[in-house]
C-alpha positions in Angstrom: -37.7 137.9 32.6 -34.4 138.4 31.4 -33.1 136.1 34.2 -35.7 133.6 32.5 -34.8 133.7 29.8 -30.8 132.7 29.9 -32.3 130.2 32.1 -34.5 128.8 28.8 -31.7 129.4 26.3 -29.5 127.4 28.9 -31.3 123.7 29.9 -32.9 124.1 25.5 -28.6 123.9 24.6 -28.1 121.1 27.3 -30.9 119.1 25.2 -30.1 119.7 21.8 -26.3 118.3 23.1 -28.0 115.6 25.1 -30.8 114.5 23.0 -28.4 113.2 19.8 -26.3 110.6 22.4 -29.4 109.8 23.8 -31.0 108.7 20.1 -27.3 107.3 18.8 -27.6 105.1 22.4 -30.7 103.6 21.3 -29.9 103.3 17.8 -26.9 101.0 17.9 -26.9 97.6 18.1 -26.0 95.8 20.9 -22.2 94.2 20.5 -22.1 90.8 18.6 -21.1 87.9 20.4 -17.9 86.2 20.0 -17.7 83.8 16.4 -17.8 80.4 18.3 -15.9 77.5 15.7 -18.9 75.0 14.3 -16.9 72.0 13.7 -17.2 69.3 15.7 -14.1 67.9 18.6 -13.1 64.7 17.3 -14.2 62.5 20.3 -11.1 61.5 22.4 -11.7 57.1 21.5 -12.0 58.3 17.9 -8.6 59.3 18.1 -7.2 56.3 20.1 -8.8 54.5 17.8 -6.7 55.7 15.0 -3.7 55.8 16.6 -4.0 52.4 18.2 -5.0 50.6 14.3 -1.6 52.7 13.4 0.4 51.0 16.0 -0.9 47.8 14.5 -0.9 48.0 11.4 2.4 49.3 11.9 3.3 45.7 13.8 1.6 44.1 11.4 4.2 45.2 8.5 7.0 44.0 11.3 5.3 40.4 12.1 7.3 37.6 9.8 4.7 34.5 9.1 3.0 31.7 7.4 -1.3 31.8 8.5 -4.0 30.1 6.6 -7.3 32.1 6.8 -10.7 31.4 6.2 -12.0 32.7 3.4 -15.8 33.5 2.6 -16.1 35.4 -0.6 -19.6 35.8 -0.4 -20.1 34.4 -3.7 -19.1 30.9 -3.3 -18.1 28.2 -0.9 -15.6 29.1 2.6 -12.0 28.4 1.1 -8.1 28.2 2.6 -6.2 31.2 1.9 -2.8 30.6 2.3 -0.3 34.0 3.0 3.4 34.0 3.3 5.4 37.1 4.9 9.1 36.1 4.3 11.8 37.0 6.5 13.5 39.3 3.8 10.2 41.4 2.7 9.1 39.1 0.4 5.4 37.4 0.6 3.1 35.2 -1.2 -0.8 34.7 -1.2 -2.4 32.0 -2.1 -5.8 32.2 -3.0 -8.0 28.7 -4.3 -11.1 29.0 -6.6 -10.7 32.1 -7.9 -9.3 32.0 -11.9 -11.6 30.8 -14.9 -14.6 31.1 -13.2 -13.7 29.9 -9.8 -11.6 26.2 -11.5 -7.6 27.5 -11.3 -6.3 28.4 -7.5 -3.9 31.0 -8.1 -0.8 32.7 -6.1 0.4 36.3 -6.2 3.6 36.9 -5.2 6.3 39.6 -4.9 9.9 38.8 -4.8 13.7 40.6 -5.6 12.0 40.0 -9.4 9.2 41.7 -9.5 5.4 40.7 -9.3 4.5 37.3 -10.0 0.7 35.7 -10.8 1.5 31.9 -11.2 -1.5 28.9 -11.6 -1.6 26.5 -9.3 -2.6 22.5 -9.8 -6.7 22.5 -9.4 -9.5 21.4 -11.7 -9.1 23.7 -13.9 -5.7 23.4 -14.3 -4.3 20.0 -14.9 -1.1 20.8 -16.1 2.2 21.7 -13.3 2.3 25.0 -11.9 4.1 27.7 -13.6 4.5 32.1 -13.0 3.8 35.4 -15.1 5.7 38.2 -14.5 3.4 41.1 -13.8 5.8 43.9 -13.4 8.3 45.1 -10.7 7.5 44.0 -7.0 6.1 47.3 -6.0 3.4 47.8 -8.8 -0.2 47.4 -8.4 -2.2 44.0 -9.6 -4.1 45.4 -12.7 -7.4 44.7 -12.1 -8.4 42.1 -13.8 -6.3 39.8 -12.4 -6.5 41.0 -8.6 -8.7 38.8 -6.3 -8.0 41.4 -3.1 -7.8 39.4 -0.6 -3.4 39.7 -0.4 -4.1 43.9 -0.1 -4.7 43.4 3.8 -1.2 41.6 4.5 0.6 44.2 2.2 -0.3 48.0 0.9 -3.2 48.2 2.7 -1.2 47.8 5.8 0.8 51.4 4.8 -2.5 52.6 4.3 -3.5 52.3 7.5 -0.3 53.1 9.6 0.0 56.8 7.3 -2.2 59.2 10.3 -2.6 61.5 6.2 -4.6 59.1 5.2 -8.8 59.9 4.4 -9.7 57.2 6.5 -12.1 57.4 9.8 -11.3 55.4 12.8 -13.4 53.4 16.0 -13.3 50.7 17.7 -15.5 48.1 16.6 -17.7 44.5 18.0 -15.1 41.2 17.6 -16.1 39.7 14.5 -18.0 36.2 15.7 -15.3 33.8 16.4 -12.0 36.8 16.2 -9.5 37.1 18.4 -8.3 40.1 18.4 -9.4 44.3 18.6 -11.5 45.2 15.6 -11.7 48.4 14.4 -14.0 50.0 12.2 -12.0 51.8 9.0 -14.1 54.0 7.0 -13.5 56.8 3.8 -13.8 60.4 4.4 -12.7 61.1 0.9 -15.2 61.8 -1.7 -13.0 59.9 -4.7 -14.0 56.8 -6.1 -10.3 55.5 -5.8 -10.7 54.8 -2.5 -6.8 53.8 -1.2 -8.4 50.6 0.8 -11.6 48.8 1.5 -13.8 50.0 3.7 -15.1 47.8 6.7 -13.5 46.0 10.1 -10.1 45.2 10.8 -8.9 43.0 13.0 -5.6 42.6 15.0 -3.8 40.2 17.5 -1.4 42.4 20.0 1.9 41.3 18.3 0.4 42.9 14.8 -1.4 38.7 13.2 -4.0 40.2 10.7 -7.0 38.0 13.0 -9.5 38.9 10.5 -10.8 41.7 8.1 -14.7 42.0 6.6 -14.5 44.2 3.1 -16.3 44.4 -0.4 -14.3 41.0 -1.2 -15.3 38.9 1.3 -14.5 37.8 4.7 -11.4 36.2 5.6 -10.2 34.8 9.9 -7.0 33.0 11.0 -7.4 29.6 11.4 -4.9 28.1 14.1 -2.2 29.3 15.0 0.8 31.3 12.7 3.7 29.4 11.9 7.4 30.1 11.5 8.5 32.7 8.1 11.0 31.2 5.8 13.9 33.5 4.9 12.3 34.6 1.3 9.4 33.2 -0.2 9.9 31.2 -3.7 7.2 30.7 -6.6 5.0 28.4 -6.9 6.6 27.8 -10.6 9.3 28.1 -13.2 8.4 32.0 -14.9 7.3 31.6 -18.1 8.2 34.7 -20.7 5.9 33.9 -23.3 2.7 32.9 -20.2 -0.2 34.9 -20.3 -1.8 35.3 -16.8 -4.8 33.6 -15.8 -8.3 36.0 -15.7 -10.8 35.8 -13.0 -13.5 35.3 -16.0 -14.1 31.5 -17.0 -11.5 30.0 -20.1 -14.2 30.0 -23.5 -13.9 26.7 -25.1 -11.4 27.9 -27.6 -8.9 28.9 -25.5 -6.1 27.0 -24.3 -3.9 27.6 -20.9 -1.0 29.6 -21.8 0.1 30.6 -18.1 3.1 29.7 -16.8 3.7 27.3 -19.1 7.8 26.6 -20.1 
């Protein structure tokens, strides 16, 4: 009888020790899976496209030439823009039909003496060409005086070569009638002041800009580029007291003063 009681007490003790362990095993949460990254990997072709475009834009910075481009502004007739990138780093871009409601041809140029806007003889400018200094050579063109077509050949090249710029680049189908490689460029920044216009940028293998489609319209290389001059000449003399030509049409009381000697 005593033996049976001792056996029963031992069994009760074993159960008392084992039961909490069994309950703990049943109620413990299973181990959490290892955290995984939620960021999507950058597709290899997109990363390669960014490198390719940066290399072509760097070649464009070193490409000195004289070239003409068919310019389709989207709100007017196609016209011819002339781009000159001189061997000394100076540049000039002539834009027909931009000033004073489309009646005055203008030229933007950056030389060792500064940044200039010149009014060229045209329907709305009967006098000789004359220029006004806008600032230093690396200053931004004031918004009201900015035809924007010069940017793909000047400051936007610096943005395209900068891998830190908030851009997403992917391969794009060539624009109609355009040779070279084309890339779609989008901004990844929510800022209203994007470093360049989103759009399509096309280049020949030697870095010659072949075409651009952006907010200002479309530029397409017309013919083969020519040799670059040693430096760019201004279209006319610089006036110290002249006013630059704006895009708005002139009022009947306005008199032309840009570049008047």
